[in-house]
N, C-alpha and C positions, 0 to 999 in steps of 0.2 A: 753303538746300540743306545738308544734313548730309553729312559725309564722315568717319565714325567707323570705327575698325578693331576687329575682334573676332577671336578665335581660330576661332570657328565661328558661322555664321549658320544658324538653323533657320527655314524658312518653313513656317508652319502650326502652330497651337497646340493641335490635338487630342491624343488620347492618344499617338499616335506621336511627334508633335513635342515635346510636353511631357516625355514620358519620356526621349526622346533628349537634350533639353536638360538634364534633371536628372542623367542619368548623366555627361554631359560636364562639367557644372559640379562634380559630386562628385569628378571627377578633377582639378579645379583649373583647368579652362579657362574663359576669358571668353566667354560665349555671348550672342548676340542672338536672341530668340525673337519672331517676327513673326506676327500673326494678323489676318486680314481683317475679322473680326467682333469684337464685344465680349462678354466672358463675364459672366454665364452665357448660353450659347446652346444651342439644341437641335440634335439630329442624328437623322435617321431611321435606326433600328437596332432589332434585337430585344432589345438591352440585356443580353445574357448575358455574364458574366465567368467564364471557365473557369479551370482550375488554372494555365495559362500566364500569364494576366492577374494572378491573385492572387499568384503567385510573384514577379512583377515589382514589384508594390506592396510586398510584404514586403522585397524586396531594396533598394528605395529608402528603407526605413525609415518608410513611411507607413501601416502596417497599423492602428495605433490610430485614425488619422483616418478611414481607410476604414470601420472598424467603426461609426463614428458616422453614416454615411449610411443613409437609409431603403433597405431592400433586402429581397429574398426569398431564403432558402436554397433551393438546387436540388439534389435528390438523385437525379434520374433523368430519362428522356426517354420520350415516347410517340410512336410513328410510326404513321401509317395510310396505306394504299394507296388508289388510285382505286376499288378494289373493296370498300373499307371494312374490310379486314383490319387488325388492330391489333397492334402489338408494343410491349411495355414493356421498357425497358432501364434498370435501376437503375445508378447509378454504383458503381464498385468500392469495396466496404466497406473493404478494407485501405488503399486510396489515400485514402479519406475520413478514416480514422483518422489518417493522417499529415498530409494537406494540407487537411482540411476539405471542405465541399461546394463546388459552384459557387455563384455569386450572380447574381441579376438586379438591376441598378441602373440607373435611368434615366440616359441619356447627358447630359441636362441637368445632373444632379448630379455624375456621375462625371467628365465632362470638365472641369467647373469646379473640382472638387477637385484634379485634377492640375495644371491651369493655375495655380491659386492657390499651390500648392506651389512651382512654378517661379518665380512672381512674387516669392515671399518669399526665394528663394535669393540669397545675396550675390554669386554669380558670374553671375547671369542678369539681363539687362535685357530687359524685355518691352514690346512696343508693340502695342496693339490698334487695330482699325479702320485697319489699314495693308495696302494691297494691293500685293503684289510684282508688278511688270510684266515684268521680264526680269532675266536674269543679265548681269553685266558680264564681258567677256572681254578678256584681254590675250594675243593670239595664240590658242593653243588652251587656255589656262589660264583657268578661272573665278576671278575675283578679288573678286567681290562681287555685290550686287543693286541694282536701282533700282526705286523705286515711289513711291506717293503715300498720304498719310493721307486718310481720308474727308473730303470737303468742301474739300480743299486743291487748288490748281492747280499748286503747285510740286513738282518732283521731289526726292526725297531719295535719297542714295546711302550705302550701308554696305558696307565692305570686309572681306573675309576670304578666306583661301586655301582655305577649305572652306565650301561651301554645301550644306545638307541640304534636299532637297525633300520636305516632309511635308505638302504642300498638296493632297492628294487626287487623285481620278481625272481632274480637269481641270487638273492641275498646270501653273501658269505657269512654274515652274522647269524642268520637263521639256520643255515645248514650246519655250521660249526656248533650251534647250541642244541642240535638234535631236532630242529624243526624243519618242516618243508614249506617254503613260502608259496609254492605253486599249487593252486586249486585246479586240478586237471579239468574238471567239468566246466570251469569258467575261463580257462586260459585261452587267450586269443592273440593273434598276430595282426599287425596292420602295416600298411605302406602308405606313404604320402609324398606328394611333390608340390612345388609351388609353380603356378602358372600365372602369366600376366594377362590382363584384359579378358577374363572369363565372363561370359554372359550369365549374370546371376543378379539377384536382388542384393544390393550392397549392404543392407542392414538386417538381412535375414540369413540364418544358417540353413543349409539344406541337408536332409537325411533321406536317402533313397534306398528302399528295400527292393533291390532289383532281382529278377530271375537269375539264378546261378550264384547269388551272393548270400541270400538268406541261409542261415540265421544271422548273418552279419549285415552290414550296410555300406553304401557308398556315400561319401560326403563332399560338400563344397562349402568351405568357410572363408569368406573374404577376410583378409587380415590387415589390409591398409588400403590406400587409395588406388593401388595398382595390382597387388598380388592377391591370389586366392590359394588357400590350402585345399588341395584335392586329394582325397584318399579313400581307402577301403579297409575294413576290418572284418575278420571272420574267425570263428573258433578254430583253434589249432587242430583239434581232432577231425573236424570237418575238412579242413584243408588237406590233411594227411590222407584221409579216406578218398578224397577226390583226385589226389595226385597233383594238386595245384601248388604253385609258388605264389606267395602273396604279391610279389612285385609284378609277376606276369599277369595276374588277375587285374591289377590296377591298370596296366598298359592296355589290356583287352577292352576294359570298360571305356577308358578315355578315347581309345581309337575308334570305338563303335558309336559313341554318343554324339 
């Protein structure tokens, strides 16, 4: 059983957790970054990185490393309605002159890039394959976390006066602190697959509001010179009401288009 103390504990090593840990570490704090899986690991997502994302990468001083990742420059968007009306929306030219385009980068690569940057930082200790089970409280004050390494039967304890829950929509940190991380009215599920040589505009992302998919959408996002991220997302309550599985819905759309 470990009982180590840190300035901040961050649960979850995805983009939110890794960037949080990096900013804190750059400010001189001693940070523990915990991740339940091992990197590189994949994540279902459309893979787009907007100006908000690229500005954070630049602020962290990681732009040169980001440029080395396989990616696709994105300069606009295509939207279509259930009636098949289409609208093309180029990104603002003046904004692109200043900040560059958006980028599509596979989460498998992007998340690993951020986590490895955190792993190399002198002020960050990282532990992979570690599942946080609960926060530890002293009165009303959170003072640390308790959890287990994968394959281990023994509990480990890490102490800190600040615990950041960056562990997603099923956050153990939130639940154990008496919070519900799921906003039911906004909760959605998505499925995606990568396809080669998809016929699409290589520098535009596509969002199609198809019959049977609204209030969700079907997307096509090119991610490099060969692959495209093809997926669908829909509110969980709507899926349940219709009796659909999100994976089956994606297969139906891809098979029919």
